[in-house]
N, C-alpha and C positions, 0 to 999 in steps of 0.2 A: 649737698651735706648728708645724704644718706645713698647710699647706694643699694639699687635694687639687686636681691640676692634671693639664693633659693634656700630657705632654711634648712630643708632638708637635706641638701647637700653637703651644709655646714656639719651640720649633726651626726651624717653619715662618717664624714671625713673624722671627727673626734673622737667618735666611736672607735675607728678602725686604728687612729694613732694610739689613744688611751690603752688598745689592747698590745701593740706594739711595745708600747713602755712597759706595761704592765708583765707580760712575757717576758721579757728582759729583766725585769727588776725580782719578779717573785718566783721568779727559775731558783734564785741563791739565798733569797730570806719567806719567812714569813710573814713579818708586818715591817711597816715602815713608820718612823718613828718623827717626832718634831723636827729635827735637827737635819734629817735628809730632806724633809719638805721644802725648807729652803734652796734646797739644787737639784731637786728633784730632775728637773727637764731641763733643758739647756735655754729653753725660749724664759728668762725673766717674769716676765707677764704671764706667763701660765703659772709660777711657782707661786706668785703674789697673790692671783685668784685664787689659789686652790688654799691659801693659808687665810684667805677671806672667807671664805666659803665653807670651813670649818670655824671658822669664828662665829661665823651664822648659826651653825646648828647647834654651838655652845649656847648661846643665848636664847636657841627653843627651847633647849634642852632646862635652863635656868627655869625659864617661861614655866615648866609644866612643871618644875619643883614645887613651886610657890603653892599655897594653899589658904583656903581661909580661916583653916583652924589656929594659924601662928602669924605672930607681927614681923613680916619682913620687911616693913619699914622702918624697924628697932634697928639702931646706931648700930650695935652689940652684933645682930644679925647680919647686917651689913657689911661690919666690917671680916665677919668670919666668912661670908662667900666669897670676899674679895681675896683670901688667902686661899680657899678651897681651890676656887680658880685659877690662880697663882699655881697652886703645888698639882693641879690637874695638867695647865699649858708646860709641865715637865714630863709629863707624864704619857705623851701622845704613843699612840700602839694602834695602829689599823691594819687590818687586814685584807686581802684583796678585796673582798667581793662589797667592804663597804666603802673603799675607796678608790676605786675604780671609776665609781659614777662620779665621784666627786673632780677625778682627773677630767672624764668626760666635758661635764659643764665649765670647767675652769679655760679647758680648750677651747671649748666655743664661744662663750666668752670674748677670750681674747680676739675671736674673729670680728665678735659682734661690735666691741670697742671701737675698734677701725670702719667697721660696714654702717653702723647707727649707732652713733656715741652718744646723742639723746637721749633715747630709749634706755640704753645701758646705763647711762652716768644714775637716772630717775631708779632703775631696778637695785643698784649696785649700793649709791651712797644717798639718797633720797627717801629712803623705807625705816631709815633708823625712827624710833619712839621720840628719841632726844627732840630739841626745840630746833631747827634749821637755820642757825647761824653762821658765820663766815670761820667762828671758830671751832665748829663741829665739823663743819667742812672737812677744813685745814686738817685734820688730823687722820684723814681719810686717805692723806695724798701718799700715806706709807706703804698703800697697795697698787701704786700706778708707778710703772717703769716708762710705757709709752705714753709720752704727752703730758709727763709727769707737772714740768713745768708750764706749759701750758695750759693745764687744768689749775693750779698755782695763779697763774698771773687773772684765771676769772676769778677765782677767790677771793681775790686782793678786793676786786672790782666791786664785791657785794657789802652792801652795809653791813655796819656790827651788830645791830640789832636783828632777829629774828623775821625770816620773811615767810610766805607760805609757800608751798612746793611748788604750788601754778606759778608765782615770781620768778623763782629759782630757774624752772625749766623754759621760761620766754626769754629769760637774761643770757641763760647759756645758750639758745638758739642760736639770737641775735648773736652773741660771741665768737662764736666757731663760724658763722658765715663770714664776721670782718677778718678772722685770725684761717681762712680754708686751706691758705697756703702752708702754715704752719705745723697741721696736723699731719702724723704719720701716712705714709701712704698706701697701700692695699699692696702693692707690687713689693715695697720694702719686706711687711711681714710675709708675702708669699714664699719669700727668699729663705726667709729664716727656716720656714716648716717644710718647702721643699726640699729641704737639707736633709730634713729626719723621714719625711714620704711625700711622695711626688702630690703636688695640687699643682693645679694651675689657674689663672682667673676666671677662665672660662667655664670650670668646673663648679663656679660656684655663684657665679654674677648671671643677672639673667637680661640678656639684651633686651634694648628698647627697641621693640619694631619703627622702622622708617614708617614716615608718615604717607597715609597715600593719598597718589597723586589722581588729585580731581578730573573727573570725565567731562565731557561736554553730552547732557542727554540731550536726543533729537526727537522728534517727535515723527510719529508716520509720516503726516503730511509730507516733511523734509525729505525723507528720504526718495531717492528716483530707483525703480525697480525695474529692469530690462524686463518684458514679457517672455523673453525664450528661458529666462532662470526659472521660470514655473511649468514650463513643458515637459510632458511627462518623458520618463527615459527608459528603457527597457534597462532589469538590474544587469547589472554586470556579473560575467561568468567566474564564478569561484572556481579557483583553480585546486585543484586535489592534490597535496604533496605527498608526499612518503614520510612516513612517522621517523624522526630525528633522536638518535640515539642521546641519552640527558646530557646535558652541560655539565661538565666538573667547574663549580664556582670555587675559587681560593676562600677559606675561610675568613682573610680579611676583607671580602668583597660583601660577603654576606652580613658581617657586623655592622657594616660602613650603611648596608640595606638597610636593616634593620633600626639605622637612628643611634646605634653605638660608634661613637668615633674612635678613630686608633688612638691608641693611646690612655681609652679611657680611665679615672680613676682606679674605678672598682675592678677593671682587667688586670688593671698594671697589679694591684695589689694583691689580688691573687693569684698573679702569677711571681711578684717576688718572695710571697709568704709560702711558696713552692720551694723554695731554695732552701736545702737541708741546713740546721742550725750546725755552731760549731759544736755544740754536744754531738749532736747527730754523726758529724763528720771525726769523734774522737771517738766516738761507739765502735764506729764500722772500719774494719780493716781496707786497707785502699787494695782497691781489684782492678786489671784493666777493662774496664766495662765504657758501656755507651756514656755512662756517666764522667766518669775522669776523662775522657774522649771530651765531650764536653766543655771542662772545667779546662781544658787546653788550649779550644777555639780561640780563633782570632777576635780581639773585640775591636767596636769602633769609636769607643766612648767609653773613659774610666768612669763617667759620672753616672752614666747610664746602665751602665754595667755592676756598679757595685751595689750590692742586695740594701734588704732594709738591714738585717741582723748585721752584716759586717759594716753597713756604712755606721749603724748606731755605736758600733765596736770602736771602728777608727776613732769617732767623735771625743768618745770617752776615754779610750788609750792613748792616742797619739796626741790631739788635739784639746787635752783638760776639758773636756765637755762644751766648749766656744767652735758650734755650727757654722760659725760666720766665715772662724778662722778655716778649719777644713775645707769649707764651700769652694773658696778664695783658693787654696792650695791645690785642690783637683783641677778647678779649671784652668790655675795655671798648666798643671802637665798636659791635661788635653793640648793646652796648643802650641806645646813642645815639637820638635821636628823628627826625632830619633831617640830611641832609648836609650843612648848614652846620655844626653842632654839632661832627661826626664831622673834615670836612676842618679846622678850625680845634685839632681835639686834634693834628690830624697835624701839623700847618704850623706850630703856636705850643708845645705843650705838648710834645709826642715830638722833633721834629727839636731843639729847642732841650737837650732831655735827653739827645739821643743823638750832638749835631753832626751834623746831617746835612747839612752846607753842600755838599757834593761824594756826594750820594748820591741827586741828581735822578732818575736813571734808575730808582731803584725806588722811590721815593717816588711818581714817578708812575704808576707800575704799581699802588701801593696806592691812591692818590686814584683811580684808573678803576675799581679794585676798588668802592670807597663811592660811586661816581656809577652803577655798575649795581645796587649793593643799594638805593638812594631813589629808581632811576628808578620811571616810570611803568610798571604791567605793561603 
């Protein structure tokens, strides 16, 4: 029920992806408002946890507002506070330094919801000052996209009257054990995130070591040793060899020797971030140089060759923010046998399905990538 995972790796990936999102969004805007929060990321659960985290911040602010000098239990005061909060909720305006940490936590919590649902359920839904009744918990379902109906089913099994946190956690553990096959699988979540920023299961999971092979312990008396094994032998002559020229070791071999797997998340992230942004491309005139030659080189896979910025742009501009539909389309293009089939799939099938009549710039970029994939080496 609980996967063994590397929390440092989850947090690191969450910061990297939050930076990608923030770089893209805040390059064109200084603030994000409440309506934009709802659709900020292509992954709905991240957005819902983002809103819930913001609500928690509001509750903390309201707690700080209370004072021993005023009657905050007065009905008029309570009503005024509710109206005040309603007005604030329509006036959300967050700048990047305050927004990005909320986004990092929301991305990480989305992973934890799948990796460690019991702990995450307790931290996100059982910390309320209200009594822990089924009615209170059912109101929290609006912040769930992953396993929403599964959690609704659990809450419906609880008694109507309030119960202790310990009781609810114990019941929740048993419920998940009995419904393990209904939970969202990590592979499904990774597919969604991988379409935005490369990540694999081995990047965050901790492998369980294989059980040690039992060995038979033998006493000295049981071991028969030939006398000749202990006969002193003259030391063998050590051959003197000429010094060798230093061997050139490929960079990839050094990386593997140091324990960094080829395709490591951090290394791939740095490589992808080195790709010029769209703004950089517009600001610099095209010159026949190494960079432009590199951009015309043959590629083996569309999926692996599309940069983070370009992927994010395709998802939002061509696939209406639906990262899974982007992923499926690119996967289908990679399986086609020649440029003609791929271009027909783009200009006829995908263009009509997503109405790309005013998306020539992005469509042309995709077509240029197809030309590189099917170009002669």
